[in-house]
C-alpha positions, 0 to 999 in steps of 0.5 A: 580589455586584453590580457597579457601572457608572459612566457618565461625564457627557457634559457638566457638567449631566449627573448621574452614573448607577450601575446595580447588576447581579448579577455571576452573572446577568451571567456566566450571560447573557454565557456563554450568549450566547458558547456559542450564538455559538460553537455556532451560528456557528462550530464546528458543521456544519449537518446539511443541507449538512454545512458550518460557516458559514465553509465555507459562507461560502468556497464562496459567495464563490467562487462569486460571484467566478466561481472555477469549475473551468473558470477560472484560480486566484487568490491564496487571499489574495483569496479570504480578504479576500473572505470576511472583508471581506463575510461572516466577520469573525472574522479571516483565519487561521480562514477560511485554515484552513477553505480549506486543510482543503477543499482537502486530499485527506488530510482531505476524501474529496471535496475541495471546493477546487482548490488549487494550491501547498503546502497542507500534509501531515498533518505539515506546515502549508500555505504562507502564503495569499499563496503559494497559489492556489485555485478551486472543485473540481467538487464544490463546484459541486454544493454551490452548484448552483441557489442563484440559484433561490430554493432556500435562504433568504438572511439579511443579513450581520453588517453588513447591507450584504450577504446570505448563504445560511443553507444551501447547496442541496448535491446530494450528502450532504456531512456523511457524505461529508466528515465534519466536526470541531469544538469548541464550548463544552460539546460537540464533534463528530467525524464520519468521512468516507464513500464517495460511492457508498455513502452515495448508495445508502443515501440513494436507498434512504431516499428511496424508502422513507421507513421503512427501518431502520438494517439496511437503510441499513447494507447500503449504508454498512457503515462509514466510507471514510477519505481515507487508506485504511487499515483499519477494526478493530471494526464493533460500535463503528461499528454503535453510532455509526450507531445512537445517533450515538456509537461507536469504531473502530480505524484501522490502517495497511496494511502489507505483509511484503516482501524489502526487500534481498537479505538482509533483510525488512521492513515496507512502509507504504503507507496510515496512518490518518486525520490520521496522518502519516509524520513522526509514525509515524517519530518514534514508531518511533525513539523506541521503538528508542532507548529499547528498547521495541521490538526487531528494527528495523534501519533505517527510511526514509521514501520518500514522494514525490507520485508514488508516494504513501506508502511507509515501509520499515521494515527488520527485523533477522534473527532476528525474525519481521516479523509480530511486529514489525508487531503491536508497531508497531500497539500502540505507535505511531500506526500504530493509532489510535482514532477516536471518532465523535460525530455532533453537528450543528445541525437547525433551529439546535438541536445534536443527536447524530444516527445514520446514519438521522436524518443521511440523513433530515435531508439528504433532507428538505432535498434534497426541499425544494430541488428543490421550491423549485427547481421551483416557482421554475422553473415560475413563471419560465417562466410569466412568460415564456409570459405575455410570448410570448403577448402577443408572439404577439397583436402579431404576429398584429395587427402592423398594428393595433398599429403604428396604435395606437402611431403614433396615441398621444401618449406611451408611457404612452398607447400602453401603455393603449390596447394593454392595452385593444384587445388585452386585454393585461396591463401586463407584456405591453404594456410588453414589446411596446413594448420589442420591437424592430421587427426581432423582429416578423417572420414568422420570429420568429413561428414561433420564438415558437410553438415557444417557447410550446410548449416552455414549456408543456411545462416548465410541465406537467413542473414542475406534475407534480413539484410535485404529486406527492410520488413524481414529486418523490422520483424526481427527487431519486433520479435526480439523486443517481444521476448524482452517484454515476456522475460523482464516485463512487470506489472504497472505500479503507478495508477493514473488519474485524471486531474480533479478535487477529491471528494475528501477535500470537500469533507470538513476537518473536524467531525461536527457535533451532531446528535447520536445515540450510544448503543449497549448491546447484550454482548457488551459491545459499544457503538454510536449512531449518526442519527437520533431515532434510527431504532424501529419495531419492525417485526421482520428483523432477525435476532442475533443480539439485543441492545441492553442500553441506549442513550442520547447524546452528541458526537463530541459529547460523553456518557457514563458507563455504570457498572455493578459496583456502583461506579459510573465511568466517563466515556468520550462518544468519539472514541466509540466506532460510528455505525453507518448512517444507513444502517437499518436495523443498526448493527453493532457488529462494528462496535468494540467491547466495553472492557476496551473503555472500562477496566472491570474488576473481577466479578464486575460488569456493565449494567447500563448507560447514563447520558450525564446531562445535568439538566436531566432527570438523572439515573435510576438504580436498582440493587439486588438487595431491593434498594432504589435510588435516583442520582441527582445529576450533579457529576463532577467535570474533573474526575474520569469516574466516581461512585454514584451510589453507596452499596451495602455489603454484598449488595450490587447494581442489577439495573441502571437507566437514564430516567426521561419522565417522572410518570414512568414506572420504576419496576423491580422483579425479584427471584421469588417471582414477585413484580413491583411497579410505582411511578418514578415521582415516588423516589426522591432523588439523592446525592451521589454518596447516598445508598438510596432507599428501599425499592421492593420488600423481599421475603427471606432469601430472595433478591432482585433479579431486574430492575428497570423503567416502563412506560405505562402508556405503551404496550408492554410485556413482562417475561419471566423465566423459572428454573432450579436454584440447584441446576448448574448455569446454563444446564436448565432452560427453564420455563417461560411466561409472557404476561401483558404489563397492564395485568400488573397493578401499581403499588407503593414503594417498599412493598412486596408487590405481586406474583409474576409466576407460579412455579412448577415442580423443580423450579424455585426461583426466577433465573431471568426476567424482563419488562418492556415495550413489544415486540418481545425478542430473545437470543441464546448464548450462540446468538441464535433466536429463541421462540418465547411462548404465546401471552398467557393471559394472567399474571400468576401462571405457570410458564412453558418449558424452553427448548434452549436457554435464553441468553438476552431479551430485548424489546422495541424502542419507538421512533421517539426515544423519549417516550420510550425509555431503555430498560436497564438489562436488555431492551430496544431492538434485536440486531442482525450481527453476529457476536 
């Protein structure tokens, strides 16, 4: 098929001409010309300086404009206009886009442009060029260093009125350090950034050892170092890319598991993969949560700012493993991306796919040529100056004759010719002497010229040595690279890991509904264990806190928190912090205050825990006015809190215990030192609104100070501490007495009980009491252990004065929790924890 081209006549006498052209040949020729233009003039970087033509023209123009780092910023539009008008006639958009990228620290490992204003983010576009300002960054000065010393070739610009460099001197391996990306016709390039110090170390090794192997070079460059940090997974793909120029690796965000709220853990993301912005991640996570493709995320916050940097906080629902959720995020969101390396660059004007060794080889050869040309230029300029200095020294040594020759000459041309003839000077020397002011022809200037001649001669000799010795030339290049690494090098940001399946991927997403124990300490900390019987009775434990209540539950179950006002508040066990499974003894140092789960009124306090098991025996409650109640466990399932006892005015609950056997004793200890015990079977269970029944008969003014449950089949102790009612709280340590629980005979319900301690002078009531299994531990308000007196051997004896006050008393739970109920005030095991 052919195309007919008609050329219109220029005048009436000009005949019409029709040229037949083969369309396939025309398309082939035009396409090849277009493809070559895109490849060579726009899309691919040069392997020597690592710059595309537009980037090279921007840096060169800014250098010519004097926009150095020590000068002020200028409008970006001024730079774009200068580049477009003189060197790059392809539109301002392409120029400004290239300028912006060279100023973005998240795009370039070593930015070449110092931008002022909004230069965008991984998610957002930059402001228009009329709003931003720019100047060269310090690293860019290394790219154009010595460009005026004939180190590179220049060529005419697009209209032949200006010249531009074909390549920049590039004092550091920019292509490897900053990477490149571009799409040409039929080919593309995608090169990852690297660490400047590592790349220079490899380049210096190649300078010193031209036959170095890839394995030797990879000792210095183990992998990419991305501007945004993160983690690289899969070193095999990197090895392939360094060997063949093509390979892939996975980029992964840097994330940690933290306690983001007092009750929940979360995933905190501080680094993202290269070219991935936080908004893109946030949008994807929201889509996954909305479509229910991912579970376990309750909230997502983007706390990124300019001062603290990137910070994405992903709050995890209770009941889900944060590690497993993180593994799902890596799999389903841009928090893990693949980077395909395609090292295509121009070598001698031709696109080639290069490995690491070839890339370094091309740069090293370029740098050797730059230093060689620079040295040759500097030597020539010094030789030219030395030639002038020699002529000027001759004139100074023969100043009178020189003046006489000049004065006796008719014109300048004659003076120049006579000077050349009389003193054997060249035309350049004679002209320089004629142009030199007389004030320069002094004796002092002669000394300066002689020193200058010596300096010039020494520099010429050094430059000649560099040009005549390849080893000397390589040492100069290596030394300059070393200085650049010291000045501009930064630590590695990206962590390199071998490919493999993370351990987190093997973790189930949801927390299993395993049995556990819920613990309440005497200092009001709540926690859960990962086992059902971690509590022992070892005497070797040091007391820093004691447990006041322990109940069985499951991880996804609920427990009830009972307050002194007779309220029961549901608490999800999942909301409680889990103690390490290997904790022995269990520590509630990682527990959370009960006030985070239960809102308490002034004067209200937590007195115990309940399991809410409808198949159990229910709660046993005791009040300060001596009432006792067993609550029928028909708790409402649709209410978060409810009353479990109807209290009389001025009455309060002093103990709440989950009853595990009707054969266990319910125990009251009153302020007048009376102790009453009777079996739980003596109390009939009642509904929640009931106010209970008489538990202990109190004589005038006395109140119950402790209520709990004791297993009569276990060895137990009774601890009572007497003091004065008139003493200020905390000022009287009191007198303590320890008795064998078996010394106290059972009595009937609603009786007065038996005496537990005889008061001494100054003592008129019990300020603290407790009964439970051995061994007995006591701690002070500061968490220090308090030594209790030895067992007295009789139930109605007097106490022994304590050196310091007691804040809590606890005993031991055996390995079988069902056989060892938890007393309500302070029972179980003493813990190694600071509160």
